[in-house]
N, C-alpha and C positions, 0 to 999 in steps of 0.2 A: 816455654810451652811444653806440654806433655800430652801423651795419648796412649792408646792401646793398639797393638798390632796382633791380629789373630794368627794362629799357626799357619804356615805355608801360604802366607798372603804378602802383598806389597802395598805400600802406601806412598802417595805422591804428596810432596810439600811444595807449595807455591812460594817462590822467593821474589820479592819486588825490589828493583834497583832504582832508586830515585836520588841521584847525586845532587847535592845543593850547589855545587860549583864544578868547574872543569878540572880534570886531573885524574890520577889513578887512585883506586880505592881497593882495600884488602880487608877481609874479615874472617875470623875463625869461629866455627861452631862446633860444640862438643855434644855428641849423642850418647847417652848412657842407657843401659838396660838393667832391669832388676830381675832377681830370681837366683836360681842355682848357678846358671851359666851367665852371670852378669858380665857384660862387655862394655867397652868404651871406645868410641870412634870419633876422630877429629876430621872436620870438613872445612876446607879453605875456599872462600868465595872472593873473586877478584873481578874488577870492572874498571873501564876507562870512560870518563865523561868528557865529551867534546862540546864546546860552546859554539852552536850554529846561530847565525843571526836571525834566521827565520825558523819558526817552529809552529806546531799545531797545539791548540788548547786541549785536545784529547785525541787519542789514537783509536778509540773504539766508539763507533756510532751505533748504538743499540736501538733498533726500531721496535723492540718488544715482539708482540705477537701480531702478525699481519695476515689479512685475508687475501686469497687469490683474486686477482683482477680488481683490486682496490688500491687507491693511491695513498702513500704515506710519505711524509717528509720531515726533515730535521735540519737544524742549522749547524754550521761548523765555522770556527774562527781561525784564521792564519795570522800569527803575530810576528811583527818585525821590530827587533830591538836595535837595529843598526841605525846609522845616521843618514842612510841613503834609501830611496825607494827601490823596491825589488819587484820584478815581474814573476808571476806564478802561472802555471798551466796544469790543469787536471788531466791525467792520463787514465782513461777507463778502457779496460780490455774489451775487445770486440764482442765476445759473447754476452757481456753484461750491459752493453749499451742499449738493449731493448727494455731492460727493467730498471736501470739506474741512470739517473740524469743529474748533473751538477750545474747549477745556474748561479753565477756565470761560469763558463768553462775556463776562462783565464782573466787576468787582471793585474793591477799593480798594488802592492802593499806599501803604503806610505811609511816614511821613517817614523819610528817610535809610535806605530799605530797598528790597528787590527783590520783585517779584511774578512767580512762575513759572507758566507755562501750558503745556498740551500741545496740539500741533497734529497732528491725525490726517488722513492722506491715504489715500483709498480710490478709486483710479482705476477708473471704471466704463466698460465698453466702449461702452455706448449714448451716454454723455455725450461721450466722446472722438470718436466717429464723427460726432456731430451738430454740435458747436460747434468751429469752427476758430479761434476767437479766442484761446484759451489753449493750444491743442495743434497742433503741426505734424506732420501725418501722414507727411511724408517723412523727417523727422529723428527723430520720436518725442519731441521736447522739449516739456515742459509748464511753463508759467510763469503763476502766479496771484498778482496783487497783493492784499494784505489791509491794510485801514486800521484804526488804533487811535485811537479818539476819547478825548481827555483833557479833563476839565472844566476851565474857566477857562484853556484854551490854544487859541489860534486855529488853529495849524497842527497837523494830525493826523499821528500817526506812521504810517509805512508800511513794510512788509516784503514780500518776494516769496518764494513757495514754488516752488523749482525741482525738477524731476524729469525723468528720461528714462524714459518709459513703454515697456515692452517687453511683447510678447505672451508667453503661456505655452504656445503651441501647439507640437506636434511634427508634422512632416510625414512621412508614410509613403509610400514609392514605390509600394506596392501596397495597395489597399483591400480586395482579396479575392484569395485564393490557391487555385488548383486544382491539387491534387497528382496529378491524372489517375489512371491505373491502375498499381498495383504489387502485388507479392506480399507475403505476410506474413513472408517471410524476408529482405526487403530494406528499405532506408531511403532515402526520397526527400528530397533537400535542395533547399530553395528559399531564395534570398537576397533580402532586402529591404533598403532603405536608409532609415534614420531620420535626419532633419535637425532640429536644434534651431533654431527661428526666433527664439529669445529672445537677448537680450544678456547673460543670466545663465546660469550652469550649471544644469542640470536633472537631477535623479535620476529614473530610470525603472526599471520592472520589470514583467515579465509575470507575472501572478498567476493562481492557480487553473488551472494547466495540466493537460490530460488526461495519462494515463499514456503514451499513444502519441506524445506531442509532447515534443521536447527542443529547447531554444534555446541556441545558442552565439553569443558566449562568455559565461561567468559565469552560465550558467543563465538568461539573459535579463535580468539586472540590470546597471546601469551608470550612469555619469554622462556627460552630454553637455555639452561646453564650449560657450560662445556660438558660434552659427552653425556648429557642428561637425556633420558627417555621418558616420555609421558604418554598416557592413554587418552585418546580423544574419542568421545561418543558422538556418532553421527546419527541423528534422528530423522527418519523418513516418515512424514505425515502427509500422505496424498489427500487431496481434496476432490479429485475427479477420478472417475473410473476409466482409466486409459493406461497406455504403456509409457513409461518414463525412461528417457535416455539423456543424460546430461553429464557435465564435468564440474568438478569442484576445483577452484583455483586457490592455491596457498602461496602467499607472497611473503618474503622476508624483508627486513630493513635494508638489506644489501641489494634489493631489487631482483632477487632470485625468485622465479616462479616455478611452481610444481602443480601438475594436474593429476587428478584422480578421476578415472572414468566410473560412472555410476549408472545403474539401470534397475528397473523394477516394474511390476505390474500391479495395478490397483483395481478393485471391483467393489461394487455396492452390494452389501449383503441384504438378505430379506428382513432382518431384524436389527435393532440397535440396543446396546447396553449403555446405561448411563448411571453412574460414571463407570468408565472402563478401567480406571486405575484408582485404587483405594489405599490410603495409608492409615492404618489403624493405630490408635494410641498404644502406648506401652501397656502390656498386660502381664500381670504376675502369673506364675505357674499355678495351675488348677483354678484360675479365675477365668472369666469369660468376657469377651468383648463382641459386640454385634454391630452390624451396619446394614443399611438398606440400599439395594440397587433396584433398578427398574429395567425390564426388558420390554421393548415396544415393537409392534408390527405396524408400520405406517400404512395408511390407506392407499397412498400412491404407489406402493410397491407391487410389482407384477411378477408372478411366479412364471416359471418356464411352461411352455405348452404341454410338456409331457404329463403334468398332473391335471390339466384341464380336461373336462369331459367333452363328449361329442357335442358339437354345436357351440362350444365356448372356446373359440380359438384364441381369445385374448388371454386366457389363463388367470383372470382376476377372481377375487373373493374366494380363494381356496386357503385352507388352513396350512400353517407351518408349525412344525414341532421343534423343540429345542431340548438339549440334554447336556448337562454339565458333567465333565469327566474329572473327578477329583483324584489326586494321588492317594494311593492306599495308606501311606504313612503320614498324611497331612493332618494337622490339627484343625483344619477348616471343615465346616459343614455348610451345605447350601440347601435351602428349602423354598419351594419344591425343586427337585433336581430335574424332573422331566415334566413337560406340559405342552399343550397345544394352544396356539393363538390364532385368531382370525383377524383380518385386516381392520385396523383401528383399535385393537385391543392393547392393553398394557397390563403387565404382571409385576407384582411386587415380590422381590426375592430377598429372603433373609439370609444374611451371611454371618456365621458365628465362628469365632476364633477362640479356642480353649486349649492353651498349651499345657502339656503334661510332661513329666519325666518319662523317658523311654523305659518300658517294662523290662527289656533285656538288660539295660544298665542297672536297674534296681536289683534284679535277680543276681547279676554278676557281683555287685557290691555285697549282697547278702551272703553269697557263697564264699567270697573272700573273707568276710568277717568270721564266718563259721570255721573255715579252714585255719585262719590265724588263731582263733581261740583254741581249737583242738591242738594245734602245734604248741601253744603256750602251756596247755595242760599237760601235754606229753613231756615237755622239757621239765616242767615242775615235778612231775612224778619221777622222772629219771633222776633229778637232783635229790629228791627226797629219798629214793631208794639207795642212791650212792651213799648218802649220809648214814642210813641205817646199816648198810653193809660195813662201812668204816667203823661205826660204833661196835658192831658185833665182832669185828676182827680185834679191836682193842680189848674188849672183854675176854675174848678167847685167849689172847696172848697173855693177859694178866693172870688168868686162871691157871695157865701152865707153869708160871713162875712161883706161885704161892703153893704151900703144902696142902694136901687134901684135908678137908674137914667136912663136917656134916653139912649137907645141903649143896656142896659144890657141884655134884653131878647134875643137879636140877638146873643150876645156872649155866653149866656148859651145854646142856641140852637146848635150853632156850637160845643161847648164842649160836649154836649150830643151825637152829631153825631160821634165825635171822640171816645167816650167811648162806643158807641153802639156795641154789639157783632156781628152785621151784618157785620161790616168791618173787623172782625178778620178772619184770615186764619186758618183753622183747622190744628192742630199740628199733622198731619199724614204724615209719610214719603212717598215719591213717590215710585211708583212701579219700582223695579230695571230693568235695561235694559238687555235683553237677548243677550249674545254675538252672537248668531246665526242671530240676526236682524241687525247686523252691516254690512253695504255695503262696499265692497272693494274700491268703488269709492268715499266714503265719506271723508270729511276732518278729522273726528275723527280717521278713519282707518290710514290715512297717518301720523297723529300726533303720534299715538301709535307706528307705525312702526319706525318712526324716534327716538322715545324715547328708544325703544328696541335696535336699532342700536347703540345708544350712550353707552348703558350699556352692550353691547354684550361681552361675554367671549369666550376665545379660547377653543375649544373642538375637540378631536380626536375620530374618529370612524373607525372601521375595518369592511368592508362589504365582505361577502363571497357569490359570485354569482355562482350558479350552471349552468353548460352548459350541457343540455341533448342531447345525441346522439341517432340517430335512423337510422337504415339501410333502405334506400329507399329515394325516392324523395318526398319532401313536397308538390309538385304540382301535384302529382299523384292522381288518383281517390281514391285509398286506402291509408289512412293516416298511415304512419309507427308508430310503437310503440317503445318508447325509452327503452333502457336497463339501469337499475339502476346501474349495476356494471361498466358500461362504462361512467358514468357521470364524467365530468371534473369540476374543481372548480377554479374560479378566485378570488383571495384575493386582495382587494384594501384597502389600508390604507390612509385615508383622514383626513386632519386637516383644520378646518374652523376657521378663525380669524375675529376679528373686523375690519371693513373697515376704511380706513383713510379719505375717502371723502363720503359725503352724499348729495343727491339732496334735496333741500329744497323748490324749486319753483314748481309750478303746482302740488301741493299736493304730492310731492315726486316722480312724474312719471319720469322714466328714459328713456322714449320713446318720441321723438319729432315728432309729426304727423303734417305735413304741409297740409295734405288734397290734394284737387285738385287745381293745380296751372296752369295757362295758359302758353303755351310755350313762353319763352323769358321773362316772368314776374319775378321780383326779390322779394322774400319773405324772411323776417328775423324772426328768433325765438331766444329767449333768455332762458338760463337755468342757475340757480344759484346753485353753489356748496359751501359746508361748510366743513372746516377742523374740524373733530370731534376727531382727535387724540391729543396727548399731545406734539407733536414735530412739528418743522417747515418742511413743505412739499415742495419739489422741483417737480413741475408739468411738465409733458411732454405729449403732445398729439400725438396720432397715425396719420400716414399719410393717408389722404383721397385720393380717386381716383382723380388724377389731371385732368382727362377728364370727371369726373362726375359732377353732378349738385350741390353737397354739398361743402361748403367752410367755414372753421373757420376763422373769420375775425379778432379777437383780439388775442394778444399775452398772454402768461401765465407767471405769476411772482410767486416768492416764497410765500407760504401761511402760515401765522402764526396760532397758535392754536385758534380756534373759529372764524377765519376770513373767509369771503366769497369772492367768485369770480364769475363774470358773464361771461358766454360764449355766444358769438353772432355767430350764424351759419346761413349762407345764402343758400337758395335753388332756383336755376335758371334752370328749366328744358329746354332742347333743343329738346327733342324727345318725342313722344307720347308713354309713357310706365310708369310702376310702378317702383320706385326707392327705394332701401333699402340698407342702409350702417350703419356700426357701428363705432362710434368715441370712442376711449379708452383714458381716462385721467389717465396716469400712475404716480405712486409714487415709492419710493424706495422699498416698501414692498407689494403694492397692486395696483389694477387698477379698474377703474369704467367704465363700458360699457354704452354708451348712444346710443340708437338706433335712427337712422334718417330715416324717412319714408315720402314719398311724391309721388304724381302722376302727371305727366305732361300730360295735355290734350290740344287738338287742338281747339282754339277758332273758332267759325263759324260766319262769316259775310256774309250776303246775299245782293247782289246787285240787285236793281230793274230792271236793264237792262238785258233782257234775253240773248242776244248774246254778252253782255259785250262790245258793241260798241255804241257810241253816235254820230249821224249825226247832225251837226250844220246847214247844208244847205248852200245856197249861199246868201251872203249879199254884199252890196256896200262897197268899200274901205273907211275906216274911221269910219264906223258904228260899233256898238257893239250889240251883241245878247247874251242872257242868257238862259240856259236850266238847269233843275235839275234832279237828280236821287237820290235814297234813299239807305242808308246803314242800315241794320237791324242786331242787335246783338241777335242771338238765343242761345247764350252761357249763362251759369248760373252765370258767373262772369262779372264784368265790363271789357271792352276791350278798350285799348288805341290804336288809329289808326293814321297813318300818310299817306298823299297823296304826292307822288313825281311825277313830270312831267318828261317824258323821254327826253325832250329837255334840261333839266338842268343836268340830269345825263349822257346822251349820246349825247351831243350837236353835235359832229362831225358827228355822224351817221345820225341825222335828217337833218342837213344842206346838206349832200351829197345826200340824198334821198328826201322824201316828205318835204314840207316846213312847219317849225314849228316856225321859228324866223322871226319877222318883220325886215324890213330894218333899223328901228331905234334901233334894238337890243333887243326889248322887246319880250316876248312870245305872240304868237297869241292866245294861250289858257291859261286859268287860272282857278284854282279850289278854291272855298271858302266854308267852311274853309279848311285849309291844314292839320289839325289834331284836335284831341280832344279825349274825352272819351265817350263811349256809354254804358249806363246802361243795365243790363240784360233785355231781352225781350222788348227792345225799339229800335227806329230808329232815324236817323238824315238825313237832306237834304243836299246834296252837290250841289252847284251851279257852273256850268261851264260857263265861260264868253269867248266869241270869238270876237276878235278885230283885223282884218287884216288891213295892211297898204299898200298892193300892190295887183295887180291882179294876181290870181293864182287859178287853179282848184284842186290843190293838197296840200291844207293845212291839216296837220295831226300831231297828237301828241299822247302820251300814258300816262294815269294816273295810276301809280303804287300804289296800296293800301297795306300798311304794317301795321302789328300789333306789338305793343311793340317795334317798331323801328328796328326789326331784321328779321322778317319773312314776305315775300310777299304772300298775299292770293288771290289777284285779279289784273287783268289788264283791264283797260277800254280804248279802242281805240277811239280817238277823230278825227273826220273828218270835213272838211269845205272847202268852196270855196269863192272867192271874185271877183267881177266884177266892172268895172269902171262906167257902166251905168245900167239902169234898165233892159235892155234886154241883154241876154248873150247866148253863145253857148258853150256847153261842149261836149267833145268827139274829136276824131281825134288827130292830132298833129298840134299845132299852131306854125306858123313861127315866128322868125327864128328857125330852127331845123336842126339836123344833117341829112345827106343823108344816107338812109339805103342801097341803092343799086345804082350803077352807072347808071342803066337804068331808074331810077326814077328822073325826072326833071320837073320843072314847064313849063307849056305851054307858058306862057307869064310872064314877070317880074311884080311883084306887084307895083302898083303906091303908092305914098305917101298918107297916111291916110287910105289905105286899109289894111285889115287883111286877112291873108291866112291860110287855114286849109288843111292839107293832110289827106285824108281818104282812107285807104288801105283795099281792100277786097281780101281774100284768098279763093281759090276754090281748091277742090281735082280733080286731072286729071283723076282718074279711073272712078268714078261714074258720072262725069259731072253734079253734082248736083248744084243748084243755091246757091250762097253765099250772105250774106248781112252784112251790117254795119250800125250803127245808129249814129245820132247826137242828142243831147238834147238841146232844145231851152226853155229857162226859162224867167220868168218875176219876178223881185224882187219887193216886197211890200215895198214902201217907204212912210213914214208918213209925207208927205208934202202936202201943199195945191194944188200944181200944178201936183200932181201925177195922172196919168191915171189909170183907173181901170183895163185895160188890154193892152197888146202889140200885135203888128202885125208882121208877117214875110211873105216874098214872095221869091220864088225860081225862078231864071231866067236862061236861057241857057239850058233848059232841053231837047230841041230837039236834039242837038248834042250828049248829053249823052245817049239819048234813041237810037240814031243810032249806038252807040257803044255797045249796049246791056244792058245799065243801066236802071233801073226803080227807080223813086223817088216818095215817098208817105209820106205826102201830099206835094203839091207844094206851098201852102199858107195856112194861118190860123191865129188864134188869141190865145193868151195865157193869162189867168187870172193872176192877181197880186198874187204872192206867189205860182204859179203853174209852171209846166214844161210839155213840149210836145215833143214826140220822132219823129224824122225825119228819116225814114228808106230808105236806098239805097240798091237795090238788083242788082245782075248780074248773068246771065246764061252763063257759058263758052261754047264755041264751040270746035270742035275737033282740028282745025288748029290754034286756037288762044292761045297764051301763056300769053301775057300782053295786057291790054287795058287801055287807059287813056282818061279822059274827064274832062271838067271843067265847073262848075256851079257857080252861085253867089247867095248869100242869103242876102236879105235886111231886117234889123231889125228896127222897128219903135217903140221907147219907148219915154223916155224923150229926146232922140236924135235919129237921123237916122244913122245907121251904115251899112257898106257894107262888107260882107265877101266873099272872093274868095275861093272856095272849089275845090281842085284837087282830082279827083276820080281815083284811080289806082287799077285795078283788076289783080291779078296774079294767074295763074294756077300752083299749086304745083306739081312737078314731083314725 
């Protein structure tokens, strides 16, 4: 055998002597040591074996570990190898007779036979505490020698009863529990610690529990290992509003009982919360989880008389207000926090849990990253400068050894500059960055936030939210005072987990702000997501409002770990308002909320035409005239515009009404340019071209101005006329024409080459007031060499018209080129006359001479 002995220590070796036969025995043992001071020692062992006829099968009776006040027993055999029976007697010392008993105490061992006896051990507390001869209080070891007397044998047999005596006590951290005050709708939890003082396992259980007491875990039953301590939760859930005073009984498998005195007071509050304990599902960081709770004011609840008015001693039908008190650092929100209820009312409360990283931790991480980066840069510059100085010293040393030659002075000067201490940076660490100076909009903040998200751990927290009740209305002039005994408590168990996705674009911002966008304009924004989990993610996007302005353009595909995906979201507002929507990218275990925000605003284009109408005037057939108007953008963003002519969009309408299409199929009006983009606070010129190809006084069209191709903001009416010669007449009805009434007919048929005009005058029969109508005579300005500067007109046949009551002014005159003059015809009705007709002729002298026959018809309206 071998072993190791530490310096300045001793070691005991157990030597067993088991002789196989009677006689003397001698043995030599040699002990050798190794090392510098190697020694060798010889030890001689000697013993004598005597052959007794009666002997024990064992000298040690080990009872193992025994409990105080519990019975233990074991058997022992006495052997007789002689040819005669032998009487034996057990001799137990007097102090041990109360805890050790041998049955039977004496007897005969037959020849060549065994005698079996039972040894009972009953450790008593009083004996063990009084006598220290056989029991060691520090170690709990019990040793009791027992002698066996054999007749005709000088030497007595002896055996030792061994045992480790352990206590059966349980230690309770609390001998009495006060649950204080609570309501009948809540549960009060008290935790106590039970310690097993024994070296053996002990089974325990709380028995005969009241209905309002619940013990966790395992309903108060369990097994305590040696010297083990466990926490037991005692739940007090009163069902009646009264004072409680009771005892909890704990019993062990060894019939030991322990009592814990408990007391508490319960009251019935004015309101109830259902449920009062909420366990939310796991929520990833920067995600949200919601739950609904209800607070009720039962009808049968009676408030205290202090809030009842005079004559209402019962105190019923009065309002009660509540207020939730949330911790300042809690990620929980409650809406509404404060409200007032009347008897029989119920209020729905929205509870929202949105875990986030602590802003202080993010700023501290960002500051550490900046300080670490600065230190690395400082060490790099220091190493780089040291290398430059060493290079300069080598160059300087080599220049001293070599002979002087041309240009050597320049090299030495450069080497001296490199070795100069002026170029050295002081080896002083930079001032550490204060975490409070980190801005939440900085790139360092977003980088630190993403780093903490990648390394986030799952953590669970239980929040207890008090709900204070007060009798009265919170909106009243006198603020009600809350009653502490009627306070309700809402327990919320929350678990925050590491998210599967993280936004890595735009400094980690999860809000896409489109800003102000013109109505109809299409604006695209992109956001990049990264899979920060260790598994493949199947992505799913929430449904956006199909009638809203936001739209996700690209599809989602499975995302591998550390892979990124780009989401393209379009914003196209159609109304003038602020839009806010949430896009949720969901995985199997979490979701990422992306806030979409944008505002649709109405672009403003101003038209230089005040009445939004452009009169092109009268020109000769085949000629072209151009006029311009301005479009001004007073909007803060560029505006795309388009001009559409009504003759192209509603051709049938314009052909059946005013003339807009030439006989050759082309438009009489045209706008140049038809579209474009106007920068903010700038304007552009729109040129309108008018090219008629036939005679008409009713050329008309409409220019519709649209922005971004979908919204019409202005309509500009375009008017014009065309004549065959330089002189023209506008007004009246030119023949051929439909007959308005059967009584209206021409006085004489028109001759070939003559033109006829019908001019109708309407008068009121009641007042007999004069009525009038007018014709416009104009002269077109023609850019030819033979053009006259003015035109002339003459009215003939006025005598007959005057005889019928008509008056004409003027009867002749001149019209300057590009100007018009009005010819007014008046008629004064008489009492007996209903219809009057007359005919005059007008001769126009311009580039040609034309004759117009004008039929004057005056009608008195009934």
